[in-house]
Structure formats: C-alpha cells, structure tokens
PyMOL Python script that loads the backbone (N, CA, C, O; Angstrom):
from pymol import cmd

cmd.read_pdbstr("""\
ATOM      1  N   MET A   1     -20.800  28.491  10.274  1.00  0.00           N
ATOM      2  CA  MET A   1     -21.184  27.103  10.408  1.00  0.00           C
ATOM      3  C   MET A   1     -22.331  26.996  11.409  1.00  0.00           C
ATOM      4  O   MET A   1     -22.285  27.592  12.485  1.00  0.00           O
ATOM      5  N   ASN A   2     -23.339  26.245  11.052  1.00  0.00           N
ATOM      6  CA  ASN A   2     -24.482  26.042  11.935  1.00  0.00           C
ATOM      7  C   ASN A   2     -24.428  24.610  12.445  1.00  0.00           C
ATOM      8  O   ASN A   2     -24.784  23.680  11.722  1.00  0.00           O
ATOM      9  N   SER A   3     -23.985  24.426  13.686  1.00  0.00           N
ATOM     10  CA  SER A   3     -23.821  23.087  14.241  1.00  0.00           C
ATOM     11  C   SER A   3     -24.502  23.004  15.593  1.00  0.00           C
ATOM     12  O   SER A   3     -24.437  23.928  16.404  1.00  0.00           O
ATOM     13  N   CYS A   4     -25.163  21.864  15.818  1.00  0.00           N
ATOM     14  CA  CYS A   4     -25.755  21.659  17.142  1.00  0.00           C
ATOM     15  C   CYS A   4     -24.725  21.074  18.104  1.00  0.00           C
ATOM     16  O   CYS A   4     -25.007  20.927  19.293  1.00  0.00           O
ATOM     17  N   ASP A   5     -23.535  20.740  17.605  1.00  0.00           N
ATOM     18  CA  ASP A   5     -22.449  20.237  18.442  1.00  0.00           C
ATOM     19  C   ASP A   5     -21.643  21.434  18.949  1.00  0.00           C
ATOM     20  O   ASP A   5     -20.954  22.102  18.179  1.00  0.00           O
ATOM     21  N   LEU A   6     -21.739  21.690  20.237  1.00  0.00           N
ATOM     22  CA  LEU A   6     -21.095  22.862  20.837  1.00  0.00           C
ATOM     23  C   LEU A   6     -19.572  22.768  20.815  1.00  0.00           C
ATOM     24  O   LEU A   6     -18.896  23.797  20.812  1.00  0.00           O
ATOM     25  N   LEU A   7     -19.020  21.557  20.799  1.00  0.00           N
ATOM     26  CA  LEU A   7     -17.576  21.387  20.701  1.00  0.00           C
ATOM     27  C   LEU A   7     -17.110  21.705  19.281  1.00  0.00           C
ATOM     28  O   LEU A   7     -16.128  22.423  19.094  1.00  0.00           O
ATOM     29  N   GLN A   8     -17.801  21.181  18.302  1.00  0.00           N
ATOM     30  CA  GLN A   8     -17.448  21.422  16.899  1.00  0.00           C
ATOM     31  C   GLN A   8     -17.562  22.897  16.529  1.00  0.00           C
ATOM     32  O   GLN A   8     -16.733  23.418  15.784  1.00  0.00           O
ATOM     33  N   SER A   9     -18.582  23.567  17.046  1.00  0.00           N
ATOM     34  CA  SER A   9     -18.789  24.975  16.708  1.00  0.00           C
ATOM     35  C   SER A   9     -17.861  25.916  17.479  1.00  0.00           C
ATOM     36  O   SER A   9     -17.757  27.095  17.140  1.00  0.00           O
ATOM     37  N   GLY A  10     -17.184  25.403  18.516  1.00  0.00           N
ATOM     38  CA  GLY A  10     -16.275  26.231  19.303  1.00  0.00           C
ATOM     39  C   GLY A  10     -16.927  26.904  20.502  1.00  0.00           C
ATOM     40  O   GLY A  10     -16.263  27.656  21.216  1.00  0.00           O
ATOM     41  N   ALA A  11     -18.218  26.652  20.743  1.00  0.00           N
ATOM     42  CA  ALA A  11     -18.907  27.245  21.886  1.00  0.00           C
ATOM     43  C   ALA A  11     -18.406  26.645  23.206  1.00  0.00           C
ATOM     44  O   ALA A  11     -18.483  27.294  24.249  1.00  0.00           O
ATOM     45  N   VAL A  12     -17.896  25.415  23.162  1.00  0.00           N
ATOM     46  CA  VAL A  12     -17.323  24.734  24.322  1.00  0.00           C
ATOM     47  C   VAL A  12     -15.947  24.236  23.902  1.00  0.00           C
ATOM     48  O   VAL A  12     -15.793  23.697  22.807  1.00  0.00           O
ATOM     49  N   SER A  13     -14.949  24.409  24.759  1.00  0.00           N
ATOM     50  CA  SER A  13     -13.589  23.990  24.420  1.00  0.00           C
ATOM     51  C   SER A  13     -13.310  22.558  24.912  1.00  0.00           C
ATOM     52  O   SER A  13     -14.023  22.029  25.764  1.00  0.00           O
ATOM     53  N   ALA A  14     -12.276  21.960  24.364  1.00  0.00           N
ATOM     54  CA  ALA A  14     -11.849  20.632  24.809  1.00  0.00           C
ATOM     55  C   ALA A  14     -11.471  20.664  26.287  1.00  0.00           C
ATOM     56  O   ALA A  14     -11.765  19.718  27.018  1.00  0.00           O
ATOM     57  N   ARG A  15     -10.821  21.742  26.739  1.00  0.00           N
ATOM     58  CA  ARG A  15     -10.451  21.893  28.150  1.00  0.00           C
ATOM     59  C   ARG A  15     -11.705  21.891  29.029  1.00  0.00           C
ATOM     60  O   ARG A  15     -11.702  21.280  30.097  1.00  0.00           O
ATOM     61  N   GLU A  16     -12.775  22.564  28.596  1.00  0.00           N
ATOM     62  CA  GLU A  16     -14.022  22.574  29.368  1.00  0.00           C
ATOM     63  C   GLU A  16     -14.621  21.176  29.459  1.00  0.00           C
ATOM     64  O   GLU A  16     -15.151  20.798  30.504  1.00  0.00           O
ATOM     65  N   VAL A  17     -14.544  20.412  28.388  1.00  0.00           N
ATOM     66  CA  VAL A  17     -15.064  19.044  28.398  1.00  0.00           C
ATOM     67  C   VAL A  17     -14.265  18.190  29.380  1.00  0.00           C
ATOM     68  O   VAL A  17     -14.844  17.398  30.123  1.00  0.00           O
ATOM     69  N   ILE A  18     -12.950  18.343  29.389  1.00  0.00           N
ATOM     70  CA  ILE A  18     -12.103  17.593  30.320  1.00  0.00           C
ATOM     71  C   ILE A  18     -12.468  17.944  31.765  1.00  0.00           C
ATOM     72  O   ILE A  18     -12.617  17.051  32.599  1.00  0.00           O
ATOM     73  N   GLU A  19     -12.610  19.226  32.062  1.00  0.00           N
ATOM     74  CA  GLU A  19     -12.978  19.654  33.422  1.00  0.00           C
ATOM     75  C   GLU A  19     -14.363  19.139  33.804  1.00  0.00           C
ATOM     76  O   GLU A  19     -14.601  18.784  34.959  1.00  0.00           O
ATOM     77  N   PHE A  20     -15.267  19.098  32.841  1.00  0.00           N
ATOM     78  CA  PHE A  20     -16.623  18.590  33.047  1.00  0.00           C
ATOM     79  C   PHE A  20     -16.592  17.113  33.454  1.00  0.00           C
ATOM     80  O   PHE A  20     -17.337  16.695  34.341  1.00  0.00           O
ATOM     81  N   LEU A  21     -15.734  16.329  32.807  1.00  0.00           N
ATOM     82  CA  LEU A  21     -15.675  14.887  33.049  1.00  0.00           C
ATOM     83  C   LEU A  21     -14.871  14.495  34.289  1.00  0.00           C
ATOM     84  O   LEU A  21     -15.039  13.386  34.797  1.00  0.00           O
ATOM     85  N   LYS A  22     -14.009  15.372  34.785  1.00  0.00           N
ATOM     86  CA  LYS A  22     -13.129  15.035  35.908  1.00  0.00           C
ATOM     87  C   LYS A  22     -13.851  14.527  37.155  1.00  0.00           C
ATOM     88  O   LYS A  22     -13.431  13.503  37.694  1.00  0.00           O
ATOM     89  N   PRO A  23     -14.919  15.180  37.654  1.00  0.00           N
ATOM     90  CA  PRO A  23     -15.527  14.712  38.904  1.00  0.00           C
ATOM     91  C   PRO A  23     -16.003  13.260  38.845  1.00  0.00           C
ATOM     92  O   PRO A  23     -15.938  12.555  39.852  1.00  0.00           O
ATOM     93  N   SER A  24     -16.476  12.801  37.691  1.00  0.00           N
ATOM     94  CA  SER A  24     -16.965  11.426  37.597  1.00  0.00           C
ATOM     95  C   SER A  24     -15.882  10.453  37.147  1.00  0.00           C
ATOM     96  O   SER A  24     -16.086   9.239  37.147  1.00  0.00           O
ATOM     97  N   ARG A  25     -14.720  11.001  36.762  1.00  0.00           N
ATOM     98  CA  ARG A  25     -13.614  10.220  36.209  1.00  0.00           C
ATOM     99  C   ARG A  25     -14.078   9.366  35.028  1.00  0.00           C
ATOM    100  O   ARG A  25     -13.491   8.328  34.724  1.00  0.00           O
ATOM    101  N   GLY A  26     -15.144   9.827  34.371  1.00  0.00           N
ATOM    102  CA  GLY A  26     -15.646   9.127  33.193  1.00  0.00           C
ATOM    103  C   GLY A  26     -16.412   7.858  33.499  1.00  0.00           C
ATOM    104  O   GLY A  26     -16.690   7.065  32.599  1.00  0.00           O
ATOM    105  N   LEU A  27     -16.758   7.658  34.771  1.00  0.00           N
ATOM    106  CA  LEU A  27     -17.402   6.404  35.163  1.00  0.00           C
ATOM    107  C   LEU A  27     -18.917   6.497  35.273  1.00  0.00           C
ATOM    108  O   LEU A  27     -19.596   5.470  35.268  1.00  0.00           O
ATOM    109  N   LYS A  28     -19.454   7.699  35.373  1.00  0.00           N
ATOM    110  CA  LYS A  28     -20.902   7.845  35.556  1.00  0.00           C
ATOM    111  C   LYS A  28     -21.519   8.342  34.254  1.00  0.00           C
ATOM    112  O   LYS A  28     -21.402   9.515  33.899  1.00  0.00           O
ATOM    113  N   TYR A  29     -22.168   7.439  33.562  1.00  0.00           N
ATOM    114  CA  TYR A  29     -22.788   7.784  32.294  1.00  0.00           C
ATOM    115  C   TYR A  29     -24.014   6.917  32.059  1.00  0.00           C
ATOM    116  O   TYR A  29     -24.198   5.884  32.703  1.00  0.00           O
ATOM    117  N   GLU A  30     -24.837   7.350  31.137  1.00  0.00           N
ATOM    118  CA  GLU A  30     -26.000   6.592  30.700  1.00  0.00           C
ATOM    119  C   GLU A  30     -25.643   5.980  29.352  1.00  0.00           C
ATOM    120  O   GLU A  30     -25.073   6.658  28.497  1.00  0.00           O
ATOM    121  N   GLU A  31     -25.966   4.723  29.156  1.00  0.00           N
ATOM    122  CA  GLU A  31     -25.658   4.054  27.895  1.00  0.00           C
ATOM    123  C   GLU A  31     -26.951   3.836  27.113  1.00  0.00           C
ATOM    124  O   GLU A  31     -27.905   3.249  27.623  1.00  0.00           O
ATOM    125  N   VAL A  32     -26.971   4.309  25.887  1.00  0.00           N
ATOM    126  CA  VAL A  32     -28.143   4.177  25.019  1.00  0.00           C
ATOM    127  C   VAL A  32     -27.682   3.709  23.632  1.00  0.00           C
ATOM    128  O   VAL A  32     -26.516   3.888  23.279  1.00  0.00           O
ATOM    129  N   PRO A  33     -28.580   3.117  22.852  1.00  0.00           N
ATOM    130  CA  PRO A  33     -28.199   2.735  21.494  1.00  0.00           C
ATOM    131  C   PRO A  33     -27.940   3.976  20.639  1.00  0.00           C
ATOM    132  O   PRO A  33     -28.608   4.996  20.808  1.00  0.00           O
ATOM    133  N   HIS A  34     -26.982   3.892  19.733  1.00  0.00           N
ATOM    134  CA  HIS A  34     -26.726   4.980  18.796  1.00  0.00           C
ATOM    135  C   HIS A  34     -27.967   5.128  17.918  1.00  0.00           C
ATOM    136  O   HIS A  34     -28.569   4.120  17.547  1.00  0.00           O
ATOM    137  N   PRO A  35     -28.370   6.361  17.573  1.00  0.00           N
ATOM    138  CA  PRO A  35     -29.613   6.545  16.807  1.00  0.00           C
ATOM    139  C   PRO A  35     -29.576   5.955  15.390  1.00  0.00           C
ATOM    140  O   PRO A  35     -30.631   5.638  14.839  1.00  0.00           O
ATOM    141  N   PHE A  36     -28.397   5.800  14.792  1.00  0.00           N
ATOM    142  CA  PHE A  36     -28.315   5.294  13.422  1.00  0.00           C
ATOM    143  C   PHE A  36     -27.580   3.962  13.308  1.00  0.00           C
ATOM    144  O   PHE A  36     -27.769   3.237  12.332  1.00  0.00           O
ATOM    145  N   LEU A  37     -26.750   3.632  14.287  1.00  0.00           N
ATOM    146  CA  LEU A  37     -25.961   2.399  14.263  1.00  0.00           C
ATOM    147  C   LEU A  37     -26.398   1.527  15.432  1.00  0.00           C
ATOM    148  O   LEU A  37     -25.868   1.656  16.536  1.00  0.00           O
ATOM    149  N   SER A  38     -27.351   0.651  15.198  1.00  0.00           N
ATOM    150  CA  SER A  38     -28.000  -0.078  16.291  1.00  0.00           C
ATOM    151  C   SER A  38     -27.055  -0.948  17.120  1.00  0.00           C
ATOM    152  O   SER A  38     -27.349  -1.211  18.287  1.00  0.00           O
ATOM    153  N   ASP A  39     -25.937  -1.400  16.564  1.00  0.00           N
ATOM    154  CA  ASP A  39     -25.017  -2.238  17.325  1.00  0.00           C
ATOM    155  C   ASP A  39     -23.959  -1.433  18.085  1.00  0.00           C
ATOM    156  O   ASP A  39     -23.085  -2.019  18.724  1.00  0.00           O
ATOM    157  N   VAL A  40     -24.027  -0.112  18.024  1.00  0.00           N
ATOM    158  CA  VAL A  40     -23.071   0.762  18.711  1.00  0.00           C
ATOM    159  C   VAL A  40     -23.757   1.417  19.905  1.00  0.00           C
ATOM    160  O   VAL A  40     -24.850   1.969  19.781  1.00  0.00           O
ATOM    161  N   LYS A  41     -23.104   1.349  21.056  1.00  0.00           N
ATOM    162  CA  LYS A  41     -23.620   1.989  22.268  1.00  0.00           C
ATOM    163  C   LYS A  41     -23.091   3.410  22.365  1.00  0.00           C
ATOM    164  O   LYS A  41     -21.918   3.666  22.092  1.00  0.00           O
ATOM    165  N   THR A  42     -23.959   4.328  22.752  1.00  0.00           N
ATOM    166  CA  THR A  42     -23.588   5.720  22.964  1.00  0.00           C
ATOM    167  C   THR A  42     -23.583   5.992  24.458  1.00  0.00           C
ATOM    168  O   THR A  42     -24.510   5.594  25.164  1.00  0.00           O
ATOM    169  N   MET A  43     -22.549   6.666  24.947  1.00  0.00           N
ATOM    170  CA  MET A  43     -22.453   7.024  26.352  1.00  0.00           C
ATOM    171  C   MET A  43     -22.766   8.508  26.507  1.00  0.00           C
ATOM    172  O   MET A  43     -22.220   9.345  25.788  1.00  0.00           O
ATOM    173  N   ILE A  44     -23.646   8.823  27.447  1.00  0.00           N
ATOM    174  CA  ILE A  44     -24.041  10.205  27.696  1.00  0.00           C
ATOM    175  C   ILE A  44     -23.633  10.568  29.122  1.00  0.00           C
ATOM    176  O   ILE A  44     -24.065   9.943  30.091  1.00  0.00           O
ATOM    177  N   PHE A  45     -22.791  11.594  29.222  1.00  0.00           N
ATOM    178  CA  PHE A  45     -22.311  12.087  30.512  1.00  0.00           C
ATOM    179  C   PHE A  45     -23.030  13.391  30.831  1.00  0.00           C
ATOM    180  O   PHE A  45     -22.974  14.348  30.059  1.00  0.00           O
ATOM    181  N   LYS A  46     -23.709  13.416  31.981  1.00  0.00           N
ATOM    182  CA  LYS A  46     -24.389  14.631  32.437  1.00  0.00           C
ATOM    183  C   LYS A  46     -23.736  15.087  33.728  1.00  0.00           C
ATOM    184  O   LYS A  46     -23.086  14.299  34.415  1.00  0.00           O
ATOM    185  N   THR A  47     -23.907  16.352  34.053  1.00  0.00           N
ATOM    186  CA  THR A  47     -23.261  16.896  35.243  1.00  0.00           C
ATOM    187  C   THR A  47     -24.162  16.779  36.471  1.00  0.00           C
ATOM    188  O   THR A  47     -25.386  16.711  36.364  1.00  0.00           O
ATOM    189  N   ASN A  48     -23.530  16.758  37.621  1.00  0.00           N
ATOM    190  CA  ASN A  48     -24.233  16.817  38.889  1.00  0.00           C
ATOM    191  C   ASN A  48     -23.466  17.809  39.756  1.00  0.00           C
ATOM    192  O   ASN A  48     -22.504  17.442  40.431  1.00  0.00           O
ATOM    193  N   ALA A  49     -23.898  19.066  39.733  1.00  0.00           N
ATOM    194  CA  ALA A  49     -23.194  20.125  40.459  1.00  0.00           C
ATOM    195  C   ALA A  49     -23.106  19.822  41.956  1.00  0.00           C
ATOM    196  O   ALA A  49     -22.151  20.244  42.607  1.00  0.00           O
ATOM    197  N   ALA A  50     -24.082  19.101  42.513  1.00  0.00           N
ATOM    198  CA  ALA A  50     -24.071  18.772  43.935  1.00  0.00           C
ATOM    199  C   ALA A  50     -22.921  17.816  44.288  1.00  0.00           C
ATOM    200  O   ALA A  50     -22.509  17.744  45.446  1.00  0.00           O
ATOM    201  N   CYS A  51     -22.406  17.090  43.298  1.00  0.00           N
ATOM    202  CA  CYS A  51     -21.311  16.134  43.529  1.00  0.00           C
ATOM    203  C   CYS A  51     -20.007  16.621  42.914  1.00  0.00           C
ATOM    204  O   CYS A  51     -19.158  15.813  42.541  1.00  0.00           O
ATOM    205  N   GLY A  52     -19.843  17.929  42.805  1.00  0.00           N
ATOM    206  CA  GLY A  52     -18.602  18.480  42.287  1.00  0.00           C
ATOM    207  C   GLY A  52     -18.595  18.736  40.800  1.00  0.00           C
ATOM    208  O   GLY A  52     -17.594  19.208  40.260  1.00  0.00           O
ATOM    209  N   GLY A  53     -19.700  18.431  40.117  1.00  0.00           N
ATOM    210  CA  GLY A  53     -19.775  18.670  38.681  1.00  0.00           C
ATOM    211  C   GLY A  53     -19.937  20.151  38.375  1.00  0.00           C
ATOM    212  O   GLY A  53     -20.360  20.932  39.227  1.00  0.00           O
ATOM    213  N   LEU A  54     -19.601  20.520  37.167  1.00  0.00           N
ATOM    214  CA  LEU A  54     -19.728  21.920  36.758  1.00  0.00           C
ATOM    215  C   LEU A  54     -21.184  22.268  36.479  1.00  0.00           C
ATOM    216  O   LEU A  54     -21.904  21.458  35.895  1.00  0.00           O
ATOM    217  N   PRO A  55     -21.631  23.445  36.879  1.00  0.00           N
ATOM    218  CA  PRO A  55     -23.015  23.873  36.584  1.00  0.00           C
ATOM    219  C   PRO A  55     -23.102  24.372  35.138  1.00  0.00           C
ATOM    220  O   PRO A  55     -23.011  25.574  34.887  1.00  0.00           O
ATOM    221  N   VAL A  56     -23.278  23.457  34.200  1.00  0.00           N
ATOM    222  CA  VAL A  56     -23.327  23.807  32.776  1.00  0.00           C
ATOM    223  C   VAL A  56     -24.678  23.403  32.190  1.00  0.00           C
ATOM    224  O   VAL A  56     -25.416  22.613  32.779  1.00  0.00           O
ATOM    225  N   SER A  57     -24.984  23.958  31.025  1.00  0.00           N
ATOM    226  CA  SER A  57     -26.251  23.654  30.366  1.00  0.00           C
ATOM    227  C   SER A  57     -26.032  22.754  29.149  1.00  0.00           C
ATOM    228  O   SER A  57     -26.755  22.844  28.156  1.00  0.00           O
ATOM    229  N   TRP A  58     -25.031  21.894  29.242  1.00  0.00           N
ATOM    230  CA  TRP A  58     -24.754  20.974  28.142  1.00  0.00           C
ATOM    231  C   TRP A  58     -24.326  19.616  28.690  1.00  0.00           C
ATOM    232  O   TRP A  58     -24.030  19.478  29.876  1.00  0.00           O
ATOM    233  N   TYR A  59     -24.298  18.616  27.808  1.00  0.00           N
ATOM    234  CA  TYR A  59     -23.866  17.275  28.187  1.00  0.00           C
ATOM    235  C   TYR A  59     -22.928  16.735  27.108  1.00  0.00           C
ATOM    236  O   TYR A  59     -22.891  17.250  25.991  1.00  0.00           O
ATOM    237  N   VAL A  60     -22.178  15.700  27.451  1.00  0.00           N
ATOM    238  CA  VAL A  60     -21.209  15.098  26.543  1.00  0.00           C
ATOM    239  C   VAL A  60     -21.747  13.746  26.082  1.00  0.00           C
ATOM    240  O   VAL A  60     -22.236  12.944  26.878  1.00  0.00           O
ATOM    241  N   LYS A  61     -21.644  13.522  24.791  1.00  0.00           N
ATOM    242  CA  LYS A  61     -22.117  12.275  24.193  1.00  0.00           C
ATOM    243  C   LYS A  61     -20.958  11.683  23.394  1.00  0.00           C
ATOM    244  O   LYS A  61     -20.315  12.401  22.629  1.00  0.00           O
ATOM    245  N   CYS A  62     -20.679  10.391  23.556  1.00  0.00           N
ATOM    246  CA  CYS A  62     -19.576   9.790  22.797  1.00  0.00           C
ATOM    247  C   CYS A  62     -19.867   8.333  22.477  1.00  0.00           C
ATOM    248  O   CYS A  62     -20.687   7.674  23.118  1.00  0.00           O
ATOM    249  N   TYR A  63     -19.166   7.864  21.467  1.00  0.00           N
ATOM    250  CA  TYR A  63     -19.222   6.457  21.095  1.00  0.00           C
ATOM    251  C   TYR A  63     -17.924   6.085  20.405  1.00  0.00           C
ATOM    252  O   TYR A  63     -17.158   6.945  19.969  1.00  0.00           O
ATOM    253  N   CYS A  64     -17.697   4.783  20.317  1.00  0.00           N
ATOM    254  CA  CYS A  64     -16.448   4.278  19.760  1.00  0.00           C
ATOM    255  C   CYS A  64     -16.745   3.298  18.637  1.00  0.00           C
ATOM    256  O   CYS A  64     -17.626   2.446  18.758  1.00  0.00           O
ATOM    257  N   LEU A  65     -15.999   3.427  17.538  1.00  0.00           N
ATOM    258  CA  LEU A  65     -16.083   2.485  16.429  1.00  0.00           C
ATOM    259  C   LEU A  65     -14.748   1.761  16.308  1.00  0.00           C
ATOM    260  O   LEU A  65     -13.694   2.354  16.531  1.00  0.00           O
ATOM    261  N   PHE A  66     -14.793   0.505  15.962  1.00  0.00           N
ATOM    262  CA  PHE A  66     -13.588  -0.306  15.801  1.00  0.00           C
ATOM    263  C   PHE A  66     -13.423  -0.708  14.346  1.00  0.00           C
ATOM    264  O   PHE A  66     -14.378  -1.142  13.702  1.00  0.00           O
ATOM    265  N   LYS A  67     -12.214  -0.564  13.832  1.00  0.00           N
ATOM    266  CA  LYS A  67     -11.920  -0.997  12.470  1.00  0.00           C
ATOM    267  C   LYS A  67     -10.466  -1.449  12.422  1.00  0.00           C
ATOM    268  O   LYS A  67      -9.563  -0.710  12.814  1.00  0.00           O
ATOM    269  N   ASN A  68     -10.249  -2.677  11.936  1.00  0.00           N
ATOM    270  CA  ASN A  68      -8.891  -3.224  11.829  1.00  0.00           C
ATOM    271  C   ASN A  68      -8.119  -3.120  13.139  1.00  0.00           C
ATOM    272  O   ASN A  68      -6.966  -2.689  13.152  1.00  0.00           O
ATOM    273  N   ARG A  69      -8.743  -3.509  14.219  1.00  0.00           N
ATOM    274  CA  ARG A  69      -8.150  -3.485  15.566  1.00  0.00           C
ATOM    275  C   ARG A  69      -7.796  -2.086  16.060  1.00  0.00           C
ATOM    276  O   ARG A  69      -7.081  -1.945  17.052  1.00  0.00           O
ATOM    277  N   GLU A  70      -8.271  -1.083  15.400  1.00  0.00           N
ATOM    278  CA  GLU A  70      -8.084   0.309  15.837  1.00  0.00           C
ATOM    279  C   GLU A  70      -9.420   0.816  16.367  1.00  0.00           C
ATOM    280  O   GLU A  70     -10.478   0.414  15.883  1.00  0.00           O
ATOM    281  N   GLU A  71      -9.371   1.687  17.348  1.00  0.00           N
ATOM    282  CA  GLU A  71     -10.609   2.289  17.834  1.00  0.00           C
ATOM    283  C   GLU A  71     -10.588   3.782  17.565  1.00  0.00           C
ATOM    284  O   GLU A  71      -9.562   4.448  17.705  1.00  0.00           O
ATOM    285  N   VAL A  72     -11.744   4.287  17.176  1.00  0.00           N
ATOM    286  CA  VAL A  72     -11.912   5.714  16.896  1.00  0.00           C
ATOM    287  C   VAL A  72     -13.070   6.206  17.756  1.00  0.00           C
ATOM    288  O   VAL A  72     -14.176   5.670  17.701  1.00  0.00           O
ATOM    289  N   TRP A  73     -12.791   7.245  18.558  1.00  0.00           N
ATOM    290  CA  TRP A  73     -13.809   7.815  19.436  1.00  0.00           C
ATOM    291  C   TRP A  73     -14.400   9.069  18.813  1.00  0.00           C
ATOM    292  O   TRP A  73     -13.683   9.899  18.255  1.00  0.00           O
ATOM    293  N   PHE A  74     -15.702   9.193  18.916  1.00  0.00           N
ATOM    294  CA  PHE A  74     -16.426  10.379  18.469  1.00  0.00           C
ATOM    295  C   PHE A  74     -17.048  11.020  19.695  1.00  0.00           C
ATOM    296  O   PHE A  74     -17.749  10.362  20.463  1.00  0.00           O
ATOM    297  N   ILE A  75     -16.787  12.312  19.876  1.00  0.00           N
ATOM    298  CA  ILE A  75     -17.281  13.045  21.046  1.00  0.00           C
ATOM    299  C   ILE A  75     -18.046  14.268  20.568  1.00  0.00           C
ATOM    300  O   ILE A  75     -17.597  14.994  19.682  1.00  0.00           O
ATOM    301  N   GLY A  76     -19.213  14.483  21.171  1.00  0.00           N
ATOM    302  CA  GLY A  76     -20.006  15.662  20.862  1.00  0.00           C
ATOM    303  C   GLY A  76     -20.501  16.301  22.146  1.00  0.00           C
ATOM    304  O   GLY A  76     -20.656  15.624  23.163  1.00  0.00           O
ATOM    305  N   VAL A  77     -20.744  17.581  22.102  1.00  0.00           N
ATOM    306  CA  VAL A  77     -21.277  18.317  23.249  1.00  0.00           C
ATOM    307  C   VAL A  77     -22.556  18.984  22.779  1.00  0.00           C
ATOM    308  O   VAL A  77     -22.570  19.690  21.771  1.00  0.00           O
ATOM    309  N   HIS A  78     -23.636  18.750  23.524  1.00  0.00           N
ATOM    310  CA  HIS A  78     -24.945  19.235  23.099  1.00  0.00           C
ATOM    311  C   HIS A  78     -25.658  19.976  24.216  1.00  0.00           C
ATOM    312  O   HIS A  78     -25.422  19.720  25.396  1.00  0.00           O
ATOM    313  N   SER A  79     -26.516  20.878  23.841  1.00  0.00           N
ATOM    314  CA  SER A  79     -27.273  21.673  24.797  1.00  0.00           C
ATOM    315  C   SER A  79     -28.220  20.769  25.586  1.00  0.00           C
ATOM    316  O   SER A  79     -28.877  19.898  25.016  1.00  0.00           O
ATOM    317  N   ALA A  80     -28.282  20.981  26.886  1.00  0.00           N
ATOM    318  CA  ALA A  80     -29.164  20.192  27.751  1.00  0.00           C
ATOM    319  C   ALA A  80     -30.583  20.746  27.757  1.00  0.00           C
ATOM    320  O   ALA A  80     -31.505  20.059  28.198  1.00  0.00           O
ATOM    321  N   SER A  81     -30.778  21.958  27.285  1.00  0.00           N
ATOM    322  CA  SER A  81     -32.125  22.518  27.283  1.00  0.00           C
ATOM    323  C   SER A  81     -32.903  22.005  26.087  1.00  0.00           C
ATOM    324  O   SER A  81     -32.391  21.942  24.969  1.00  0.00           O
ATOM    325  N   LYS A  82     -34.132  21.644  26.341  1.00  0.00           N
ATOM    326  CA  LYS A  82     -34.995  21.124  25.278  1.00  0.00           C
ATOM    327  C   LYS A  82     -35.553  22.271  24.453  1.00  0.00           C
ATOM    328  O   LYS A  82     -35.941  23.311  24.987  1.00  0.00           O
ATOM    329  N   ARG A  83     -35.585  22.066  23.151  1.00  0.00           N
ATOM    330  CA  ARG A  83     -36.197  23.078  22.290  1.00  0.00           C
ATOM    331  C   ARG A  83     -37.710  22.952  22.359  1.00  0.00           C
ATOM    332  O   ARG A  83     -38.247  21.845  22.325  1.00  0.00           O
ATOM    333  N   LYS A  84     -38.392  24.073  22.454  1.00  0.00           N
ATOM    334  CA  LYS A  84     -39.844  24.067  22.462  1.00  0.00           C
ATOM    335  C   LYS A  84     -40.348  24.194  21.027  1.00  0.00           C
ATOM    336  O   LYS A  84     -39.947  25.088  20.282  1.00  0.00           O
ATOM    337  N   VAL A  85     -41.225  23.287  20.669  1.00  0.00           N
ATOM    338  CA  VAL A  85     -41.799  23.312  19.326  1.00  0.00           C
ATOM    339  C   VAL A  85     -43.069  24.149  19.380  1.00  0.00           C
ATOM    340  O   VAL A  85     -43.948  23.891  20.202  1.00  0.00           O
ATOM    341  N   PRO A  86     -43.176  25.177  18.487  1.00  0.00           N
ATOM    342  CA  PRO A  86     -44.370  26.035  18.522  1.00  0.00           C
ATOM    343  C   PRO A  86     -45.621  25.308  18.096  1.00  0.00           C
ATOM    344  O   PRO A  86     -46.701  25.899  18.074  1.00  0.00           O
TER     345      PRO A  86
END
""", "prot")
cmd.dss("prot")
cmd.show_as("cartoon", "prot")
cmd.util.cbc("prot")
cmd.orient("prot")
C-alpha cells in the first residue's frame, strides 16, 4: 500500500499519536479549512520538543463530521518534511 498517511500505512502507531498529543492535552492546534469540504475545519497538531513534545518529523491532522447527531473523527499523520520538486 502506498499511503502518505503514516498512521494508515503503519509507520506510526496509535500509541505514538497518543504520546505525541499528551503534552498539549489536545489544546494547542492550528485550525484551517478542510481542502475539499469548505464548511469543515481541520485541526493540525504540531510538536514542540522544547515544551515536552516528542522530537518527531510528523504532525497530526484531524477533523470531525456530524451525521444524525453522531460524530465521526478522521485522524491522519503526515510527514512534516516538505517534498522538493525537481
């Protein structure tokens, strides 16, 4: 499987994501519009090793959809390094 989502591909575990989010308790994130669903906000969590965060080269991105009073969360983990275009 060729996936840019490190959680989906198994390169990062759910336990690692939990440990990554612990120092901020999920409160420190950047909110941006979802790239395809303009009315949905996406939260991006990045690490800060100086404040107890893990020194990792990835970030966590998530958003929530609501349907019939139920909420469904989507979580992805992506590489923090930018790809260089030749």
